[in-house]
C-alpha positions in Angstrom: 20.3 -43.7 -52.9 21.9 -43.5 -49.5 19.7 -43.6 -46.4 21.2 -40.2 -45.2 19.9 -38.6 -48.4 16.4 -40.0 -47.8 16.4 -39.0 -44.1 17.5 -35.5 -45.0 14.8 -35.1 -47.7 12.1 -36.4 -45.4 13.3 -34.1 -42.6 13.2 -31.1 -44.9 9.7 -31.9 -46.1 8.4 -32.5 -42.6 10.1 -29.3 -41.3 8.5 -27.1 -44.0 5.1 -28.6 -43.6 5.0 -28.4 -39.8 6.7 -24.9 -39.8 4.0 -23.4 -42.1 1.3 -25.2 -40.0 2.6 -23.6 -36.8 2.8 -20.2 -38.4 -0.7 -20.3 -39.7 -2.0 -21.6 -36.3 -0.1 -19.3 -33.9 0.4 -16.2 -36.1 -2.5 -16.1 -38.5 -5.0 -17.7 -36.1 -6.4 -20.5 -38.2 -8.7 -22.9 -36.2 -7.5 -26.4 -35.4 -11.0 -27.9 -35.0 -14.0 -27.7 -37.4 -16.1 -26.6 -34.4 -14.1 -23.5 -34.0 -16.2 -21.8 -36.6 -16.1 -18.1 -37.5 -19.1 -16.1 -38.4 -17.6 -14.8 -41.6 -19.2 -16.1 -44.8 -18.5 -16.0 -48.5 -21.5 -16.1 -50.8 -21.0 -16.5 -54.6 -23.7 -16.2 -57.3 -23.0 -17.5 -60.8 -25.4 -16.1 -63.4 -25.2 -18.0 -66.7 -27.2 -17.4 -69.9 -27.1 -17.6 -73.7 -26.5 -14.3 -75.5 -28.2 -13.7 -78.8 -25.4 -11.7 -80.5 -26.6 -8.1 -79.7 -26.8 -5.9 -76.6 -27.2 -7.8 -73.4 -28.4 -6.7 -70.0 -28.5 -9.1 -67.1 -29.7 -7.9 -63.7 -30.0 -9.5 -60.3 -30.7 -8.4 -56.8 -27.8 -8.2 -54.3 -28.0 -8.1 -50.5 -28.8 -4.6 -49.2 -30.7 -4.4 -45.9 -29.7 -7.6 -44.1 -30.8 -7.0 -40.5 -28.4 -8.9 -38.2 -25.8 -9.4 -40.9 -23.5 -6.9 -42.6 -22.0 -6.9 -46.1 -18.3 -6.1 -45.4 -17.1 -6.7 -48.9 -18.6 -7.4 -52.3 -17.2 -7.8 -55.9 -18.6 -8.2 -59.4 -16.6 -10.5 -61.7 -17.8 -9.9 -65.3 -15.1 -9.6 -68.0 -16.1 -7.0 -70.6 -19.4 -6.1 -68.9 -20.3 -2.7 -67.3 -21.7 -2.8 -63.8 -24.4 -0.4 -62.5 -26.2 -0.8 -59.1 -29.3 1.1 -58.2 -31.9 0.8 -55.4 -35.3 -0.5 -56.2 -37.8 1.1 -53.7 -39.5 -1.6 -51.6 -37.4 -4.4 -53.0 -33.7 -3.8 -52.4 -30.5 -3.2 -54.4 -30.3 -4.4 -58.0 -27.1 -4.8 -60.0 -27.1 -4.7 -63.8 -24.4 -6.2 -66.1 -24.5 -4.7 -69.6 -22.5 -5.1 -72.8 -22.8 -3.8 -76.3 -22.5 -7.2 -78.0 -22.2 -10.8 -76.8 -22.9 -14.2 -78.3 -22.9 -17.7 -76.9 -22.7 -18.9 -73.3 -22.0 -16.1 -70.8 -21.2 -16.2 -67.1 -21.0 -13.4 -64.6 -20.4 -13.6 -60.9 -21.3 -11.7 -57.7 -19.4 -12.4 -54.5 -19.9 -11.0 -51.0 -18.3 -11.3 -47.6 -20.7 -11.3 -44.7 -20.4 -11.2 -41.0 -22.7 -10.4 -38.0 -23.5 -6.7 -37.7 -22.5 -4.8 -34.6 -25.6 -2.7 -34.9 -28.8 -4.0 -36.5 -29.4 -2.7 -40.0 -31.7 0.3 -40.3 -34.4 -2.0 -41.9 -35.8 -2.4 -38.4 -36.0 1.4 -37.8 -37.4 2.4 -41.2 -40.1 5.0 -41.3 -43.7 4.0 -41.4 -44.4 2.5 -44.8 -47.3 3.5 -47.0 -50.0 0.8 -46.8 -51.0 -0.6 -50.2 -54.0 -3.0 -49.8 -53.9 -5.8 -52.3 -56.3 -5.7 -55.2 -58.6 -8.6 -54.5 -61.9 -9.0 -56.3 -64.8 -11.4 -56.4 -64.3 -14.8 -54.8 -60.8 -14.0 -53.7 -62.0 -10.9 -51.8 -64.7 -12.9 -50.1 -62.3 -15.6 -49.1 -59.8 -13.0 -47.8 -62.5 -11.3 -45.7 -63.4 -14.7 -44.2 -59.8 -15.6 -43.2 -58.9 -12.1 -41.9 -62.2 -11.8 -40.0 -61.8 -15.1 -38.3 -58.1 -14.2 -37.4 -59.2 -10.8 -36.0 -61.7 -12.5 -33.6 -59.0 -14.7 -32.2 -56.1 -12.2 -32.0 -55.1 -9.4 -29.7 -52.6 -7.5 -31.7 -50.8 -7.3 -35.1 -48.3 -10.0 -34.2 -50.9 -12.6 -33.2 -53.1 -11.7 -36.1 -50.2 -12.3 -38.6 -49.2 -15.5 -36.8 -52.7 -16.9 -37.0 -53.0 -16.1 -40.7 -49.7 -17.9 -41.4 -50.8 -20.9 -39.3 -54.1 -21.2 -41.1 -52.5 -21.0 -44.5 -50.0 -23.8 -43.6 -52.7 -26.0 -42.2 -55.3 -25.1 -44.8 -57.9 -27.9 -45.2 -59.3 -28.8 -48.6 -62.2 -26.8 -49.7 -61.6 -24.0 -47.2 -61.1 -20.3 -47.9 -57.4 -20.5 -47.2 -56.9 -23.4 -49.6 -58.9 -21.5 -52.3 -56.5 -18.5 -52.0 -53.4 -20.7 -52.0 -54.4 -22.9 -55.0 -53.3 -26.5 -55.7 -50.0 -27.7 -54.2 -48.8 -24.4 -52.6 -45.1 -23.8 -52.2 -43.5 -22.0 -49.2 -43.1 -19.0 -51.5 -46.7 -19.1 -52.4 -47.7 -19.3 -48.7 -45.5 -16.3 -47.9 -47.0 -14.2 -50.8 -50.6 -15.0 -49.9 -49.9 -14.4 -46.2 -48.4 -11.0 -47.0 -51.5 -10.1 -49.1 -53.9 -11.1 -46.2 -51.9 -9.2 -43.6 -52.0 -6.1 -45.8 -55.7 -6.7 -46.3 -56.0 -6.5 -42.5 -54.5 -2.9 -42.7 -51.0 -4.1 -41.5 -48.0 -3.3 -43.8 -46.4 -6.6 -44.8 -44.0 -7.9 -47.4 -42.2 -11.1 -48.4 -38.5 -11.4 -47.6 -36.4 -13.7 -49.9 -33.1 -14.9 -48.6 -30.8 -17.9 -48.1 -29.9 -19.9 -45.0 -26.1 -19.6 -44.5 -24.7 -23.1 -44.2 -21.1 -24.3 -44.6 -19.9 -25.6 -48.0 -23.2 -25.5 -49.9 -22.7 -25.7 -53.6 -26.3 -25.1 -54.7 -28.1 -23.0 -52.0 -31.8 -22.4 -52.5 -33.8 -19.3 -51.6 -36.1 -19.5 -48.7 -38.9 -17.1 -47.9 -40.4 -15.5 -44.7 -42.4 -12.4 -43.8 -42.0 -8.9 -42.4 -44.9 -7.0 -41.0 -44.8 -3.4 -39.5 -46.0 -3.1 -36.0 -45.0 -1.1 -32.9 -42.9 1.3 -35.0 -40.6 -1.4 -36.6 -40.5 -4.2 -39.0 -40.8 -7.6 -37.4 -40.0 -11.1 -38.8 -42.5 -13.9 -39.1 -41.1 -17.2 -40.4 -43.0 -19.7 -42.5 -40.6 -22.5 -41.5 -40.2 -22.8 -37.8 -36.6 -24.1 -38.1 -35.6 -20.6 -39.3 -36.3 -19.0 -35.9 -33.0 -19.9 -34.3 -30.4 -18.7 -34.8 -31.7 -15.6 -36.7 -28.3 -14.5 -37.9 -28.0 -17.6 -40.1 -30.6 -16.1 -42.5 -29.4 -13.6 -45.1 -32.2 -11.4 -46.3 -31.5 -10.8 -50.0 -34.4 -8.9 -51.5 -38.1 -8.2 -50.7 -41.3 -8.6 -52.6 -42.5 -11.0 -55.3 -40.3 -9.7 -58.2 -37.9 -12.3 -59.7 -34.4 -12.6 -58.5 -32.7 -12.2 -61.9 -33.8 -11.0 -65.4 -32.2 -11.0 -68.8 -32.6 -8.8 -71.9 -31.0 -9.8 -75.1 -30.4 -13.4 -74.0 -32.2 -16.6 -73.0 -31.8 -19.7 -70.9 -31.0 -17.7 -67.8 -30.2 -19.7 -64.7 -28.1 -19.2 -61.5 -26.3 -21.1 -58.8 -25.5 -19.9 -55.3 -22.7 -21.3 -53.2 -22.0 -20.5 -49.6 -19.0 -21.2 -47.4 -17.5 -20.2 -44.1 -14.3 -18.4 -44.8 -11.6 -19.1 -42.3 -9.0 -16.9 -43.9 -11.4 -14.0 -43.9 -11.9 -14.4 -40.1 -8.3 -13.3 -39.7 -8.4 -10.1 -41.8 -8.6 -7.9 -38.8 -5.4 -9.4 -37.4 -3.7 -9.5 -40.8 -4.2 -5.7 -41.3 -1.3 -5.2 -38.8 0.9 -7.9 -40.4 3.3 -7.6 -43.3 2.2 -7.9 -46.9 3.9 -11.3 -47.3 1.7 -12.8 -44.6 -1.4 -11.4 -46.2 -0.4 -13.0 -49.5 0.0 -16.4 -47.7 -3.7 -16.3 -47.0 -4.8 -14.8 -50.4 -2.8 -17.4 -52.4 -4.3 -20.4 -50.8 -7.2 -22.8 -51.4 -9.6 -20.2 -50.0 -9.0 -18.1 -53.1 -10.6 -20.7 -55.4 -14.2 -20.7 -56.4 -16.4 -22.3 -53.8 -17.3 -25.3 -55.9 -13.6 -26.0 -56.4 -13.1 -25.7 -52.7 -15.7 -28.4 -52.1 -13.9 -30.7 -54.5 -10.5 -30.2 -52.8 -12.1 -31.0 -49.4 -12.4 -34.5 -50.8 -9.2 -34.7 -52.8 -6.9 -33.6 -49.9 -8.0 -36.5 -47.7 -7.0 -39.0 -50.3 -3.3 -38.9 -49.3 -4.3 -39.7 -45.7 -6.0 -42.8 -47.0 -3.0 -43.7 -49.1 -0.7 -43.4 -46.1 -2.9 -45.7 -44.2 -2.9 -48.1 -47.1 0.9 -48.1 -47.2 1.1 -48.8 -43.4 -1.4 -51.6 -43.7 0.4 -53.2 -46.6 4.1 -52.7 -45.9 4.1 -52.8 -42.1 0.9 -54.8 -41.1 1.0 -57.0 -44.1 -2.6 -57.1 -45.3 -3.1 -58.4 -48.8 -5.2 -56.3 -51.3 -6.0 -56.3 -55.0 -4.0 -53.5 -56.6 -2.4 -50.6 -54.9 -5.0 -47.9 -54.7 -8.2 -49.7 -55.3 -9.1 -49.8 -51.6 -8.8 -46.0 -51.4 -11.2 -45.7 -54.4 -13.6 -48.0 -52.6 -13.3 -45.7 -49.5 -14.3 -42.7 -51.7 -17.3 -44.6 -52.9 -18.2 -45.4 -49.3 -18.3 -41.7 -48.6 -21.3 -41.5 -51.0 -23.2 -44.7 -50.1 -22.4 -45.0 -46.4 -20.3 -47.8 -44.9 -22.9 -50.5 -44.3 -24.6 -50.1 -47.7 -21.2 -49.7 -49.4 -20.0 -53.1 -48.1 -23.2 -54.7 -49.1 -23.1 -53.4 -52.6 -19.4 -54.2 -53.0 -19.9 -57.8 -52.0 -23.0 -58.2 -54.1 -21.4 -56.7 -57.3 -18.2 -58.6 -56.9 -20.0 -61.9 -56.1 -22.3 -61.7 -59.1 -19.5 -60.4 -61.3 -17.3 -63.4 -60.3 -20.1 -65.8 -61.3 -20.4 -64.1 -64.7 -16.6 -64.1 -65.1 -16.3 -67.8 -64.5 -19.1 -68.4 -67.0 -17.3 -66.3 -69.6 -14.1 -68.4 -69.0 -15.9 -71.3 -70.5 -16.3 -69.4 -73.7 -12.5 -69.1 -74.2 -12.6 -65.3 -75.0 -9.6 -63.1 -75.6 -8.5 -60.7 -72.9 -9.9 -57.5 -74.2 -13.4 -58.8 -75.3 -13.6 -60.7 -71.9 -12.9 -57.5 -70.0 -15.4 -55.6 -72.1 -18.0 -58.3 -71.4 -17.4 -58.1 -67.7 -17.8 -54.3 -67.8 -21.2 -54.6 -69.4 -22.2 -57.2 -66.9 -21.1 -55.0 -64.0 -23.1 -52.1 -65.3 -26.2 -54.3 -65.7 -25.7 -55.5 -62.1 -25.4 -52.0 -60.8 -28.5 -50.9 -62.8 -30.5 -53.8 -61.5 -29.5 -53.2 -57.8 -30.3 -49.4 -58.2 -33.8 -50.1 -59.6 -34.4 -52.8 -56.9 -33.3 -50.4 -54.1 -35.5 -47.7 -55.5 -38.5 -50.0 -55.6 -37.9 -51.1 -52.0 -37.6 -47.5 -50.9 -33.9 -47.7 -50.0 -32.6 -44.2 -51.0 -29.0 -45.2 -50.3 -29.2 -47.6 -53.2 -29.4 -44.7 -55.6 -25.7 -43.9 -54.9 -24.4 -47.3 -56.0 -23.7 -45.9 -59.5 -20.9 -43.8 -58.0 -18.7 -47.0 -57.6 -15.8 -46.9 -60.0 -17.0 -49.4 -62.6 -13.6 -50.0 -64.2 -12.0 -50.7 -60.8 -14.8 -53.1 -59.9 -14.2 -54.9 -63.3 -10.5 -55.1 -62.8 -11.1 -56.4 -59.2 -13.3 -59.2 -60.6 -10.7 -60.0 -63.3 -7.8 -60.0 -60.8 -9.7 -62.1 -58.3 -10.5 -64.7 -61.0 -6.9 -65.0 -62.0 -5.7 -65.4 -58.5 -8.5 -67.9 -57.9 -7.3 -70.0 -60.8 -3.5 -69.7 -60.1 -3.3 -69.7 -56.3 -6.6 -71.1 -55.2 -9.9 -69.8 -53.8 -8.4 -69.1 -50.3 -5.8 -66.7 -51.6 -8.4 -64.9 -53.8 -10.8 -64.6 -50.8 -7.9 -63.3 -48.6 -7.0 -60.6 -51.0 -10.6 -59.7 -51.6 -11.3 -59.5 -47.9 -8.1 -57.5 -47.3 -9.2 -55.0 -49.9 -12.5 -54.6 -48.2 -11.0 -54.2 -44.8 -8.4 -51.6 -45.9 -11.1 -49.7 -47.8 -13.3 -49.7 -44.7 -10.5 -48.4 -42.5 -9.6 -45.7 -45.1 -13.2 -44.6 -45.2 -13.4 -44.4 -41.4 -10.3 -42.1 -41.4 -11.0 -40.1 -44.5 -14.6 -39.4 -43.3 -13.6 -37.8 -40.0 -14.5 -34.1 -40.0 -11.3 -33.2 -38.1 -9.2 -34.8 -40.9 -11.0 -33.1 -43.7 -10.8 -29.8 -41.8 -7.1 -30.0 -41.0 -5.9 -30.9 -44.5 -8.0 -28.3 -46.2 -7.1 -25.5 -43.9 -3.5 -26.7 -43.5 -2.6 -28.4 -46.8 1.0 -28.1 -46.0 0.6 -31.1 -43.7 0.6 -33.2 -46.8 4.4 -32.6 -46.9 4.7 -34.3 -43.5 2.5 -37.2 -44.9 4.9 -37.4 -47.9 7.9 -37.5 -45.6 6.4 -40.4 -43.6 5.5 -42.2 -46.8 9.1 -41.9 -48.0 10.4 -43.3 -44.8 8.1 -46.3 -44.9 9.2 -46.9 -48.5 12.7 -48.0 -47.2 11.3 -50.3 -44.5 12.3 -53.9 -45.2 11.7 -55.6 -41.9 9.2 -58.2 -40.9 5.5 -57.4 -41.2 3.2 -57.9 -38.3 1.4 -60.7 -40.1 4.7 -62.5 -40.7 5.6 -62.2 -37.0 2.3 -63.8 -36.2 2.8 -66.5 -38.9 6.3 -67.4 -37.6 5.6 -67.0 -33.9 6.6 -70.6 -33.3 10.1 -70.1 -34.7 10.4 -66.9 -32.7 10.1 -68.9 -29.5 
């Protein structure tokens, strides 16, 4: 193929990629830096259960009164199911999925788009609630009277009274009245429920708020709990966890009270997962409303339209070509020697889980011990396939041993060693042994060290937040990466290591 054809192809690819990139940046307003965050969030709930074969009704709470946040869009994805939403007084809004007949594993979804509210939700201006003192009897009532009475003596108003009750519950000594009310090993949710009961026992309306902390790219968000008490004509927040105080708009109130989040009738094994993500494409919807339909489709038919768990996967996959380009440069232009073509990139992916220092240590340990085992197996004169199978077993045993040893020593990073690609490690050991026998120990060590150096450099580049952000938000940049890779593929000049090697002749 002529060079002109290659240059033309590379130019077209680069022009398309860079052109789409500039359009998304200047016209659609996508951010260039990960720090340029928007305050528009996507929340996705997956409700999964086993249907028994008859009528099924699955219900869950959906965000309703959210305080500083507003639900700007929500959708229910449930093929074949009917959807009904109805308010639950004192708790929130509940959505029910129902179907006449269903069998086997079922999955329904709830999705919401959330952004800061211009005007705080009416939950803070609700009418005075009806006080419902908790039903406490016997020893529980005596303990509650002791805690509330002591708090009253040291407080001046409803806010300080509620704060003292929460503080004493969090710091409850063994054998005390607060510890008796909490029970053994209290959870934050239990602390919030008991605190609400005690505050109501003190004639102050109070309730538990259940919500999530909005964080970027969380695939399994967990509910957190705090309190609301009514004083001075409005509901006021009281946080069990001090880290929730700032910024307040990061907490999404979901429902209130001690009722369960989801329930199922006509099924079993109900469980749910919640994913959250900052939605860059949704931050531009106000601007896109004045654009043409084609430009809106450019945003909708993008990676942002995938489920959040798939988005988290692609944030890792889309940086692999960057590592591959760096590998091509280091091999074809710099001249570093490595085992295999893409093994250093796979090592870099493993380093993203273990961390760089621990990853290098584990890599050297596994390869070193594996080499010793491989040389021993050589004495047994085994055939190729059984020998490779034996090396795989030895590598797995080494990884298991290092994992257990790390756990016993209290080194949590060691628990990630199992993420190393076992087959790649086995082939590395096998290839290193062959090179050792055919070309000597020096050549084998050079290629092994080169693989480790290239893997480290790929990790350092692929682990940059700016790189992950750019190639997820602007995946068209991969066309430019492809163009550069094609151009390097026709490079046949001297490598940098060769120029250094023959520097005497160059003089």
